[in-house]
N, C-alpha and C positions, 0 to 999 in steps of 0.2 A: 376483796373486790373481785367479782367474777370477770374474767377476761374472755372476750370472744375469740374462738379458735376456728380457723377455716383451712381448707386444703387448696393449694394452687400449684400446678406443675409438680405434683408429688411431694410438695413441702408442707409441713404443718406450721402454719403462720398464726400470729396473734395480733389482736388489737388493730383492726383495719381503720377505725376512726382516729385512733392515736397517730397512726402513720399518715393518714390523709391531712389531718390538721397540722401536724408538724411540717408537712410539705408545703401547706399554704403559708405557714409562718416563714419557712425558708425562702420561698419565692418572694413574699412580701418584703422580707428583710433585704434581700438582694436588690429588689426594685428601689427601695429607699436608699440603699447604699449607693447605687449608681446615680440616683438623682442628686445626692449630696456631693458625690465625687466629681461630678461634672461642673460644679460651681467653684467659685473662689473659696479657698480653704484657709481658715484661721486655725490657730492652735486648738481652740475650743471645738471647732467642727471636726478637726482631724481625729480627735478621740471618739467623737460620735460616729464618724465613718468607720473606725475600727470596731466599735460596738456592733454596728449593723452587719458587717461581714462575718464577724466572729459569732454573732447570734444566729446568722444564717447557717453557718457550719454546725453550730450546736444543734439546731433543729433538724438539719439534714441527717446527722449521725443519730440524733434522738429518734427520729422516725423509724430508721432501720433497726435501731436497738429494740423498739417495741415490736416491730414486725418479725424480727428474727431472734427473738429472745430464746426460743427453744434450742437454737443452734449456737448463739453467742453467749448466752447467760449474762451475768453481771459485768463481765469484761467488755461486752458490747456497749455498755453504758459509758465507759471511761472517756472515749473521744468527745462525746457530746457534753459531758460534765466538765471536762477540762476547758473546752471552748467557752462554756457558760461562765466559768470562773473568770477567765480573761475578759469576756465581754462585759461583765459587771465592773471589773477593774477599769475598763476603758471609760465607762460612765463616770466613775469616781475621779479618774484623771481629768475628764472634761470639767467636772465641778471644781477641781483644784485650780484650774486656770482662771476661774472667776474670782479667786481670792488671792491676788498677787502677793499680799503681805504674808500669807501663810502657805503659799503654793509649795515651797520646798518641803516643809514639814508634812503637809497633807500627802504629797506624793510618796514620801518615805513610809508613812503610815499605811497607805494603800498597798505599796509593794510588800510590806511586812505582813499585812493581813492576808494577801493572796498566797504568800509562801506558807503561812500557817495553815490555811485551808487545804492547800495541796499536800502538805505533810500529813495532816489529819486524814485526808482521803487515801493516802498511801498506806496508812496504818489500819484504817477501818473504812473499807469501800462502802460508803452509804450516801444516799442523796441528801441526808441531813446537812452535810457540810456545804453543799451547793445552796441549800435553802438559807443557811446562815450567811453565806457570802452575799446572796441576793438581798436578803432582808436588811443586812447592815449597810449594803451599798445604796439601796433604794430608799429605805425608810430613814436611815440616819444621815448618810452623807448627802444624797440628792435631796431628800425631804427637808432636812434642816436648812440646807443652802437655799432651796426654793422658797421656803417660808421667809428667810432673811431678805431675799430679793423682793418678794411680794410686799413686805412691810416697808421697803424703800420705794414703793410705788411702781415696781416693774411687774405689772399685772400679768404679762404673758407667761411668767413662771408658774401661774396657776395650771397651765397645761401639763406641766410635769407632775403637779400635785394630783390632778385629776387621774393621770395615768397610774400613779401610786395607789390612789384610792380604789381603782378598779382591781388592782392586784390584791388589795386587802379584802375586797369582797369575795375573793375565792377561798379565804380562810375558813368560813363556816362550813363550806362544802368539804374541805379537806379534813379539818379537825373533827367535824361531825360525821365524817365518812358517808356523806350524802351523795347518792347517785340518782339523777333524775330518771335515767333509763339505761337499760343495758347497752344501748347504742349511743348514749350521751351521758357518760359518767363524770365523776368529779374532775378527772384529768382533762376531759374534753371541755368542760366549763372553763377551767383554767386557761386552756389554749385559746378559746374564743376571747376571753378577757385580755389575754396577752396580745392578741392581734390588734385589739382596740388601743391598748397601751402603746404599742409600737407606733401607731399613727399619731397619737397625742404627743408623744415625745418628739417625733419628727417635726410636728408643727411647732413645738416648743423650741427646738433647735433653730428652725427657720426664723421665728419671731425674735429670738435672742440675737441672731446674726443681723437682722434688719435694724434692731435697736443699737447694736454695736457700730454698724456702718453709719448710722445717723449721728452718732456722737464723735465720729473721727473725721 
């Protein structure tokens, strides 16, 4: 994939669109974090709050790792990838709170999975491990749980499934190495879909909280 290179203040920088879209995701995540933080916090919402600030950090570091890759190399990716692993683990922890009978077991599995991913990253620094963490967290844990709730008549969980569906739509571009334009490549497509997913999941959290309050 061809990367756009440009010079600014005597520095050779890369991927301006990757940087800008990461900054949009960062600011959007922080905005959603503060909106959730200012409300009454349940155990479920607490983990989603953690997700949003961790994901904001991930995209903040991620943006600069794109921009400054000529200077930071692969090590510049590490802070953003670490934050992403913990962000997905926070979503998984939120899901665990929705299954009280299995909550303890699920949380142990979630912690073990995150540790395994971190160890694999330490052995082989590659984005594949972050993708595995993300796919297993969203598709398996959040996805299966959301389907379970939808089948029980809790239609608002469809919002989480819609968000997951948007992320799946990025796969043809990534696997097929399809870039629509030099200034809008497969990573940029993924970033736009991720922004939409962040909004859908925020709405899912809000609706879940309203349903919870209505039953208590």
